[in-house]
N, C-alpha and C positions, 0 to 999 in steps of 0.2 A: 398796099392796103394799110389803112390806119389802125393804130392800136385801139383796144377797147378803152372806155373811159377809165376803168380801174387801172389799167396799165399806164395810161397817160398821167393819172394822179400820182401813181408810184414814181414815175420817171421825174415829174416836177418836184415832188417831195424830196427825192434823192438829190436832185440838183440844188435845191434850197438848203438842205442839210450840209452838202459839200461846201457851199458858199459860206455858211455860218461857221463851219469848222476851220476855215482858212483864216486869213488875216481879218481882223476886225474892221468893219466898214465904218469910217469916221465921217464921211460926207454924203449928203443926200444924193448928189449926182452919181456917186459910185454905187450907192444902193440901187438907184433906178436902173443902172446898167446891169448890175448883178441880177436884179429881178427880171429884166427883159431876157437876159441870157438863160435864166432858169426856166422861165415860162415858155419860151419859144420852142415849139414842137417841130419835128422834122417836116411835117406836111404843111405847116402854116408859118410863113414868115410874117413877123409883126412889123408894121410900118410906123407905129407910134407908141408912146407910153399908154395912151388910152386903149389901144388894141391889147396891150399887155394886161391891163386891168380887166377888160372884158373877158379875155381868155382865162384869167384866174377866177373870175366870177363864174364862168361856165364850167370850170372844173369843180368848184365848190357846190354850185347849185345849177346843174344843167336844166335848161328849159326847152320847150318846143311849143309849136302851135298845132292845133288840130285842123287839118284841111280836109277832113272827112266830109262826105256829102257832096264833094265835087266829083264829077265824072272823070274817070281815068282815061288814058289814051285808047284803051281797048273797049270802052263803054262800060267798064266795071264801076260799081258804086260801093263805097265803104262808109260806115257810120263814123269810124275813127281812122285817121291817117296821120302819122307823126311826121312833122317837118324836119326833125333832127335825124332820124334813121330810116324813114320811109316805110316803117311798119304799118300794115293795114289790117283792120279787124272790124267785126260787126258790133263791138262793144260801144256803148253810148256814154259820152261825157266822162271819160276817166280823168282822175286827178294826176296820174303818172302814166307814161307809156309803159306797157307791160314788157316791151322788148328791150329798150335801152334805159329805162328808168328816169327819163327826163320829165320834169314837172310840166304839166300842160298849163299854159298861160293864155290869156286872151290878148287881143291887140292893145287894150288900154292898160296893160300891166307893164 
């Protein structure tokens, strides 16, 4: 089971602080390695530095898409359905998911 977003943020912050309290990083290539190591979470292996940046952005500003209005596998229909956590509700056009707190974005964002 994955940690909550808050726990993930705390874990990454702890790793970043630990890196900063060690030897000073003098070269960019060592910084990028330290950043990848700090951001990488147990459930998700990062394959590139771009993946690391996306993971960091997701920790800072988690986003989701609303796939509500699409019929579920059992024929159920919801006004809002969060792509990040799967929460479903009858609320219309929320700015944030009430369950996981992810900011709801459209496809063109």
